[in-house]
Wavefront OBJ file of the C-alpha trace (Angstrom):
o trace
v 79.650 166.110 107.672
v 76.072 166.867 106.614
v 72.908 165.360 108.047
v 69.941 164.848 105.744
v 66.784 165.463 107.740
v 64.662 164.262 104.802
v 66.414 160.872 104.659
v 64.661 157.740 105.926
v 67.923 156.953 107.756
v 67.561 158.082 111.406
v 69.516 161.210 112.297
v 71.293 159.491 115.191
v 72.594 156.815 112.812
v 73.765 159.426 110.288
v 75.621 161.272 113.056
v 77.156 158.069 114.450
v 78.332 156.991 110.992
v 79.765 160.437 110.274
v 81.717 160.549 113.511
v 82.871 156.971 112.922
v 84.291 157.930 109.506
v 86.065 160.941 110.996
v 87.634 158.778 113.724
v 88.736 156.097 111.245
v 90.132 158.771 108.911
v 92.259 160.133 111.742
v 90.459 163.435 112.231
v 90.129 162.563 115.908
v 93.205 161.120 117.600
v 93.203 158.361 120.216
v 92.188 159.768 123.634
v 91.106 163.065 122.064
v 87.876 164.477 123.451
v 84.887 164.750 121.110
v 82.701 167.870 120.976
v 80.228 168.070 123.853
v 76.593 167.070 123.459
v 75.653 170.765 123.526
v 78.166 171.590 120.771
v 76.923 168.738 118.573
v 73.308 169.780 119.122
v 74.093 173.350 118.049
v 76.331 172.333 115.146
v 73.819 169.944 113.553
v 70.589 171.524 114.835
v 69.410 168.277 116.398
v 68.075 167.273 119.788
v 70.159 166.153 122.743
v 68.384 162.785 122.640
v 69.555 162.244 119.055
v 73.142 163.091 120.012
v 73.076 160.778 123.014
v 71.750 157.914 120.885
v 74.548 158.444 118.352
v 77.216 158.503 121.054
v 75.708 155.365 122.576
v 76.142 153.612 119.213
v 79.809 154.609 119.102
v 80.347 153.379 122.653
v 78.798 150.014 121.774
v 81.115 149.709 118.774
v 84.155 150.379 120.980
v 85.201 153.506 119.097
v 84.696 155.920 121.992
v 84.442 155.811 125.756
v 82.630 158.108 128.149
v 84.313 159.556 131.226
v 81.600 160.812 133.547
v 82.003 164.530 134.157
v 84.825 164.903 131.638
v 83.343 163.990 128.256
v 83.536 161.435 125.456
v 86.939 160.328 124.208
v 88.235 158.397 121.202
v 89.082 154.924 122.468
v 92.275 153.051 121.762
v 91.983 150.788 118.735
v 90.717 147.316 119.569
v 91.059 144.288 117.355
v 87.729 143.251 115.911
v 87.161 139.560 115.309
v 84.473 139.195 112.629
v 82.485 135.976 112.899
v 80.984 134.306 109.846
v 80.630 130.787 108.521
v 84.115 130.897 106.965
v 85.793 133.044 109.593
v 89.407 132.604 110.569
v 91.905 134.791 112.386
v 94.013 135.315 109.284
v 91.434 137.617 107.715
v 91.975 141.306 108.227
v 89.670 143.127 110.581
v 86.629 144.730 109.083
v 88.174 148.196 109.320
v 91.349 146.844 107.665
v 93.660 148.235 110.327
v 95.235 144.980 111.467
v 96.463 141.790 109.888
v 96.976 138.580 111.775
v 99.710 136.000 111.508
v 100.415 132.859 113.469
v 103.329 131.015 114.998
v 102.999 127.241 115.025
v 104.189 125.868 118.372
v 102.959 122.264 118.260
v 101.762 119.763 115.662
v 101.304 116.033 116.188
v 98.979 113.072 115.739
v 97.191 111.892 118.869
v 94.419 109.629 120.070
v 92.130 112.215 121.657
v 90.810 112.069 125.187
v 87.151 111.575 126.005
v 86.351 115.294 125.999
v 87.650 115.816 122.457
v 86.003 112.608 121.217
v 82.694 113.793 122.638
v 82.974 117.199 120.983
v 83.808 115.616 117.625
v 81.482 112.599 117.873
v 84.434 110.235 117.382
v 84.809 106.560 118.089
v 87.634 105.368 120.328
v 91.097 105.083 118.755
v 90.260 107.434 115.869
v 93.385 109.547 115.378
v 93.367 113.320 115.072
v 95.895 116.051 114.410
v 96.523 118.445 117.258
v 97.792 121.790 115.995
v 98.612 124.611 118.412
v 99.336 128.159 117.237
v 99.774 131.582 118.755
v 98.039 134.320 116.750
v 99.768 137.684 116.489
v 98.743 141.160 115.453
v 102.067 142.706 114.537
v 104.424 141.664 117.338
v 101.709 141.229 119.966
v 100.237 137.831 120.839
v 96.461 138.121 120.846
v 95.111 134.557 120.849
v 96.010 130.915 121.343
v 94.432 128.372 118.984
v 94.251 124.615 119.563
v 92.753 122.713 116.617
v 91.825 119.034 116.397
v 91.358 117.601 112.891
v 90.377 114.103 111.788
v 93.571 112.547 110.453
v 92.067 110.470 107.633
v 90.506 113.556 106.032
v 93.849 115.365 105.794
v 96.587 112.931 104.745
v 100.148 114.189 105.203
v 98.951 117.428 106.783
v 101.952 117.656 109.108
v 104.276 117.690 106.104
v 102.725 120.874 104.773
v 105.311 123.615 104.826
v 102.707 126.364 104.743
v 100.899 125.570 107.999
v 102.599 128.567 109.560
v 101.845 130.947 106.715
v 98.327 130.631 105.367
v 94.874 130.330 106.865
v 93.859 126.771 107.817
v 90.605 127.116 105.938
v 92.515 127.854 102.752
v 94.257 124.493 103.206
v 90.975 122.732 103.967
v 89.122 124.086 100.955
v 91.846 124.461 98.334
v 94.217 121.587 98.995
v 91.888 118.989 100.495
v 88.678 120.075 98.733
v 86.750 120.057 102.000
v 83.320 121.609 101.640
v 82.361 123.422 104.824
v 78.640 122.931 105.315
v 78.126 124.130 108.867
v 79.956 126.024 111.594
v 79.023 126.566 115.230
v 80.807 128.741 117.774
v 80.225 129.168 121.487
v 81.692 131.906 123.660
v 82.613 131.820 127.318
v 84.653 134.186 129.529
v 87.255 132.298 131.564
v 90.314 132.941 133.681
v 93.380 131.937 131.686
v 95.636 129.158 132.932
v 99.217 129.901 133.926
v 100.702 127.938 131.012
v 98.457 129.673 128.449
v 99.152 133.097 129.959
v 102.862 132.513 129.376
v 102.208 131.722 125.703
v 100.277 134.987 125.297
v 102.663 136.950 127.524
v 99.890 138.251 129.782
v 99.435 138.066 133.565
v 98.183 134.770 134.953
v 94.540 134.832 136.031
v 93.695 137.328 133.265
v 90.128 137.223 131.978
v 89.979 135.938 128.394
v 87.331 134.750 125.962
v 87.204 131.040 125.164
v 85.750 130.419 121.709
v 84.908 126.813 120.883
v 84.278 126.109 117.212
v 82.974 123.038 115.432
v 83.103 122.819 111.640
v 81.221 120.209 109.638
v 81.555 118.774 106.173
v 78.151 117.241 105.546
v 77.445 115.369 108.807
v 81.063 114.950 109.907
v 82.764 117.283 112.384
v 86.164 117.607 110.742
v 87.537 120.255 113.124
v 87.111 121.176 116.762
v 88.983 124.336 117.688
v 89.475 126.089 121.011
v 90.638 129.694 120.761
v 91.698 131.642 123.823
v 91.317 135.306 122.874
v 92.644 138.247 124.864
v 89.662 140.313 125.957
v 91.716 143.366 126.895
v 92.560 144.249 123.283
v 89.858 142.595 121.208
v 86.138 142.349 120.691
v 83.865 140.100 118.668
v 81.345 141.214 116.110
v 78.824 138.826 114.602
v 77.595 139.276 111.062
v 74.693 137.078 110.000
v 75.104 136.033 106.382
l 1 2 3 4 5 6 7 8 9 10 11 12 13 14 15 16 17 18 19 20 21 22 23 24 25 26 27 28 29 30 31 32 33 34 35 36 37 38 39 40 41 42 43 44 45 46 47 48 49 50 51 52 53 54 55 56 57 58 59 60 61 62 63 64 65 66 67 68 69 70 71 72 73 74 75 76 77 78 79 80 81 82 83 84 85 86 87 88 89 90 91 92 93 94 95 96 97 98 99 100 101 102 103 104 105 106 107 108 109 110 111 112 113 114 115 116 117 118 119 120 121 122 123 124 125 126 127 128 129 130 131 132 133 134 135 136 137 138 139 140 141 142 143 144 145 146 147 148 149 150 151 152 153 154 155 156 157 158 159 160 161 162 163 164 165 166 167 168 169 170 171 172 173 174 175 176 177 178 179 180 181 182 183 184 185 186 187 188 189 190 191 192 193 194 195 196 197 198 199 200 201 202 203 204 205 206 207 208 209 210 211 212 213 214 215 216 217 218 219 220 221 222 223 224 225 226 227 228 229 230 231 232 233 234 235 236 237 238 239 240 241
């Protein structure tokens, strides 16, 4: 790795990006200690402040962790959930190391309760689909998704044989020609319920991230989704498009 001191790109960012590439390319194994600040300063002829800023960037990204008095270590891989206006769990992570799949555990038509009606701006007795899935990375359950969709916008949705296989937004856009015009997500840490912990195979009372999503087509909220995401093995990144 070479640092260009004549580049307009800050040296700390160049160093952070270089170390990131080395970690992702496998040059540094999980839990392996990185060179000390002194070693990095001497190797790249840069200040300790520059090195510390670079390491801080890597810590923020979740790639390394600092053990006071012992050094900086390569962290265990964490699933990265990228957020964008057309985001769904089925996309690969931005570093392409994981691919998600889902197991459908419930699908039915219901008349929603007051809370769901309020979130979707629905009149009473308007029917919605309730679709519940567990999201997996490999064999490990990482999230629980509960989606509510306006029935009249998706005729015969429950008869679709591919609900378990492809991303919901592919169905919305390709098969039902739904144009997604707006998406809003809110994030809240919560303690998982006992029933949901059993679905994700984690201890009850674990801390998880609740992600509520509303998706609009024009002025109609066609989907309200609640995703319970394991916080012990995942992190969110937000990319503004």
